N, C-alpha and C positions, 0 to 999 in steps of 0.2 A: 252505482256503477263501482267498479271494484277497483280497490287500491293499486297503487305502481309505486312502489320507493324508486326513486333516481338518485341514487351517490355519486358524486364527481365533483374535482375541487375546481373545475373548469365551470365558473358561473354561465359563461357563452354556451357552454353545451347543455348546461341543465335548462336553460331557455330554451335554446331549440329543440331538445326532446320534452318540456311541458306545451310546445307551441305545438309540435308536431302528433303528440300522443294526447292531449287535453280531452278529445272531442270521445275516446274511447273508454279511458281511464281518468279515476280521480289522482291526480297526479300530487306525491310526495316528494320535497326535493332534500337534499342531504349536503353538505360540502365537507364533512369531517366525519370521524368515526361516532364521536361523542354525539354530536347532532342524530348522525342515524340509526346509533341504537336506542335513542331516545325515541325516535318514531317507531320504529321497528315496533319495539315492546308495546307503546300503545296502540298501534294499528293495526299490529300481525298482518302484514301484506305478504299473500301467497307469492306473489311473484316478484321480482327487486332487479336491478340493474344496477351493477359494482364497479365502478374505476377502482383500478390496485394502487393505481398512485394518490393517496391520502395525503394531508398535513399531518404529522409535522416532517413525513416521508416524500415528498409529492415524484423525487425520482426516482424512488425505491418502490418494493411492494411490500413491505412489511406490514404497515397498515391496513395495506388489502385483504392481505390476509388474515390478519387478527379481526376485521371486521366479517369477514364471511366464516372463520373458526366461530365468534361468538351469532351468528345467527344460526349456522346449523345446529349449535349447539343449544340452543334456545329452540328451536324447532326445524327439526331434520327434515321435513317435509317440504321446505320454503325452494322457490324456484330461484336459482341466482343466475343471471347470466353477465360474465364477467366481459367486460370492455377493455380490452388492450390494444397496445400501440400496433404496427404489422410485424415487428421483428420481436415481438415478446411473446411466441409462440409457447415457449418452453415452461413461461408463468401461467400460460394459457391449459395447459396441460396438466400442471402440478393442480392448479384450482380446479381441474376436472378430479380430480383423482381424491381431492379432500372433500369431493360432493357437491361441486359447483354444476348446475344442471344443463350450461351450453358458455361458448366464450364467443365476441363478437370483436373484429380488428376495426379497431376506426380506420379512416373516416366512416360516419355513421349513415348508410344510407337507410333512410328511414323506411321505404317500402319491405326491404327484409329483414328490418327489423320489428316491424307489425308481426311479419309473419312468423318470427321466432317467439315475442312473447303473446301471440294468439294461441301459440302451439302450446306454451307452458301454461297458461292459463289454462286451455283444456284439459292437459293431465291432470293437471292441481285437482279440477273439477270431478273428473275421475276417480284418483287417489280418496280423494274427500268423501265420494258416494259409495267406493268399496269399503273406507272406514265405518259409515254410517251401514252400509249393508250388514256388514261381520258384527256389529252392534245388534242390529234387530234381529239376527238371527240367533244371537246368543241369548234372546232375551223373549220375544214376541213370537217368533217364526220358527222355530226347533222343526216342525214337517218339512221345513227347505233347507235343512241342515247339507253345506255341501253343493247346492244348486244356485248359480248365482246369476245375476244376467237383469238388462234393463231395458233393452230393444222389444219392441212392440211384438214380435216373434214371441221371446220367451215370456214376455208378461201374457199372453195368450195359451201358455203351455201350462204356466201355472193355476190363470184360472180355471182352465180344464179338472186340472187334479183336484183342486178344491171341489169342484162339483161334482164329481163322480168319484171321487175316493170313497164315500160312506154308503154307494151301493154296492150291490154285490156282485155288478156286472163284467164278464171280461173285457180286459183291455187291452189294447193291441198299439204298442208304441214302435214307431217308424223312424227309421233315420242311417246316416251314414253311420260308418264306425268310428268310434270316439267322439259322439256327441253328446252322451251322458245316459244312453238308455236306460241302464241298471239303477241309474240313481234316481231318474224319475221312479221306477217300478218300485224303489225303496221308499219315495217321498210318498206313494198311492199308498204303501201299505201303513207309513207310520199317522197319514192321516185318516185312515179308515178306523172302524168301529175293531177291527182284525189285530189291531196294533199291538196289542199285548198275547196275540197267537207268532208263530215262525213267518218269519221270510226265509224261503227255499230257492235257492237261485240255480239254476243248471243250464249248461250251456249243450243245446241239442248237436250242433256241429260239433263236439270235439268229444265225443265218445262214441268207439265203436257202432255201428250199429247191431251186433249181433248181443251188447251187453246195455245198449239204451233201454230196451225193454223192462231190463229188471231192475236197473237204475229207478225207472219212474213210477212202477206198477211193484217190484217186490218179487218173491220167489217162495214157493214151498219147501220145506226139506224134501231132498229126491226128487227134484224135479228137473235136475240134468246133472250130469257129473260132477261131483264137486260140493255140491250143493247140500250141504252136512247139517241146514238148521235154515229156519225160517229167517225169512229178511224182509224188514218193509222199504219200501219204496218210497222216493220223492214225495210223490202226493199222498200218501199216508203221512209221513214226517210233517207235510205241510196243514195238517187237520186243525181247524179254528183259524187259520192262517192264511197265509199270499205263496203260492209256487210261481215264480218268475223262469218261465220255459225264452232263455236267450238263444236267438238264430232259429227259431221255429222253422223258417223256411228249411232248413235242413233235416226235417223229421221225417223221417221214411212212411212212407204210403201206409205200410199195416199198423203202423204206431198213430197215426194220421186218424185212424178209423178209429180204434182203442180211447183215444183221446175224446175222439166226439161222441161217443159214447158213454162218458165220464160226464161232459159238459151237460150232455140232454139226461141222466140223469142220478149224476151224481154217486155212482156204485162203479167199483173197481173189481178184477179179480186177478190174483197173484198170479204168476206163470206158474204153471204146474198145481194150479188149487180149481176148487169150483163153488168155495162158498161168493157170495154178491156181500162184499163190504163197503158199507157206505161212508162216505168222506166228505166233509163239509170244508171244502176247500176253493179259496178264488184263484183263479188262473190270471196272470197278467204276462203276456207275450210278447218278444221283440224280434225284430228282424233290420237287418241294413240291405236286404234285396229289396229292388222292385217287385211289389207283390204282385202287380199289374201284370209281369211279364213269367214269373213262376205260376202263376192262374192260366194262363193263356197255354203258357207249355203242357200243363196236365201235373206238374209235377208236386203241387199241393190243391187239395179237395177245396171246390167252390163252398160247400155245405159247412166244413168246418170255419173257413174264414169266415162266413158269415158268422159264426157261433161266437167265433174270439175276438171279431171288431165289432162286438157292439159299439164299442166306443173306440176312436183311432185316436191317438197323439200325434202328432208330426214334430220333430225333433229337426232345426233348422239347422244346416251346416254352419261354420262359425264365421265364413267368409262374408256370410248374410246376416252378421249380427251386428255390423257395425260397431257402435262403440266399447260392445261388450267384450270386442278382443283387448283391449288399453286395460277394461275393469279386471276381468283374468288374469292378465299379464301383470299387473301390481298385485293383487288377492296372490297370486302366486311365488312373486318376487318377497312379501312379507314371510307367507308360510314357509318357506324354502331358507330363506335368512335366517328364521330362528331355530329352525331345526339344524340348520350345519352352525351356526353360529357366527354366520358370517354378514359384517356390517356393510348391509346393502343399501342404497339411497334413491336409486332411480336407474332409470336409461338413459343411454345416450340421444341425441336429436337422430343418429345415422339409425341405433336402435328403433325407434319410435316409426320412424319410416318405414323400416325393413318389416315391422311388426304390422302395420298397416295394410302393406303391401302384400303380403305373402298371400298365397291362393287357400294354405291350411288344410291338405287332402287327409291328414290325420286329423282335424278337427281340434275339439277340446285336450284328448287327451294328448296330442303331440306339443300342442302350444306348452301344455306342464310338463311335458319333460323338456322341452327347449329350456323354458326357464328355470327349472330345477337345473339343469346343468350347467347354464349362464353363471347360477351362484356359486355352482360347484369352482368353474374356471376362472372366476373372475378376479382379477390382483387388485382392482379397486373397490371404491363404494361404487362407481355407474357401470352397468352393464353394459357393454358392447354388443354391436352388429355380430363380431367375430365368436363371442362367448355363448351368443344363441344359435351359430351355427348359420347366421343368413348374413356372413361376409359378401356372397357372390348377390344375393339381392340388394343389399347396401351398394356395391359398386354399380349394379346396374340402375340402380336411382340416380347416383351420382353424375352416372355419365351423361345421363337425360338432363339433368340439372344445368349440365355443363353444355351440351348442343343446344340449352333453351336460353343462353346467358343473353345472346344475339339479340333475342323475340322481343316485342313488346308485350305488355301484358296479357292482352287481347288476344296474342299470335301462339302464346307459349299457353296461353289457358284453352282454342282450342285445339292446340295439339295435344294436350292430354286428354281432351274430351274424346276426342276421337281415338286416341289409344286405349281410352276405357272399354269405350264401345266394341271396338273390335278385340279387345281381350275377352270382355263379357262372351260375345257372341262364338266367337274358338272355343270357350271354355265349356260352354255350353251346346257345343256342336250345333249352331243357327236355330238356336231353340228361342224366338222371341220371349213368352212368356218366361221363362228362366231366367232370360240374359234382364230383363225387365227386373225381376225380383232379384238378382243379383246384384244390379245397380241402385234398387231402391226405387224407380219411377215405375208408372202408368205405363202400361203398353201404348198407346196411344203417342205419348210423351217420346216414348223409346221411338217408335216410327219415325216421327217427326227430326228428330236426332239423327238417326240413320239417311233419312233423305237430305239432310242440313249437308251431311261430309262426305255423301256419293257413296255409303257403305252397303245400300237397297235399293232395288231395283225393281216396283211392282210388275206384277207379270200381266202381260195383256190380257 
């Protein structure tokens, strides 16, 4: 059971909180700064509640702020929830600026405090997992440097990389823009027997069609106007290594034929040349396009698809990766806090809610950019929803919470459940299988929920 330290000079409040929270946590009680610091050093709780009015300054806040400063100095990652009186908002805001996790105005509503505590412990666990993951990556798992995730979908991706990396078969990586396709390609290369050879990336959609053939296969002197010397292409540069063809769905049909011939024979001819050149290069390709649609349209050859797609790795969008969102956000906070020498300790409660609720159309790349921006823009040690550019999302969530204030817990839960179902269906354009994947439930369970909320009418 996790330790929870409760610091309050009022014995009745300590007794009330111990009674109300004792089933969920191992409760430590302190009534003054000396006792609090002693318990903190001995047990190092992840989360604690702190009343700012402590003896000998029960009517003031000096002892409470001294206590907060000591806790964060000893363990900056500690989640401190400050308990304040109704008229002490300015003290609560100062505590947040100093690095407190959140504040709660007395009198205490136990159900609300429980939710806040659950969220704080959950974030503390994610941050600890992230620190351990960084330690592992620096030590035992360098092949996955830069790829982070603990969701089942990402663990499956890691397992696939380990299985196929040492073979020389082509690999096709599928995923939305920003999901980390090039990182997976680099991990495949680093885990392969070709790790000492070159890794050569090329974006097939970023180079004009008339230059792409030369870029890939090179040219001979005099092959065209301006070709004053022999030039090797990226396929040759990647000899004994890996060639990463990003956005392969943009490859022109003529070059698809030439690439297919190379995959079959491992031989190329430079533009303007007749010599067959044998090259030992592994092909890893990626696309964010719907591969089924481009095959149906005829824009991509089926025979090439079957050659490059011997092994397919599908990267999940960030919105389907659950707690990975907070793990990655915490990682980026640490990374850019150090890079920009900003003393950032965590995210506000509103920012956490916004991070979890946002749809992340730009996936991991967008999350990284937003956290980077937040670290730069933040005026204190706590990153706010406004710093992330997610103020509108936080505002909508706050409005929903206000609207739900008059509901029972069951009514609020059912209202939220219905909204999540409707949003998932809208996001996936009515596709039941994809909506179930977004929500992390099975298809039969989703059907039952839709019928329960009258969002689905079976056809006769």
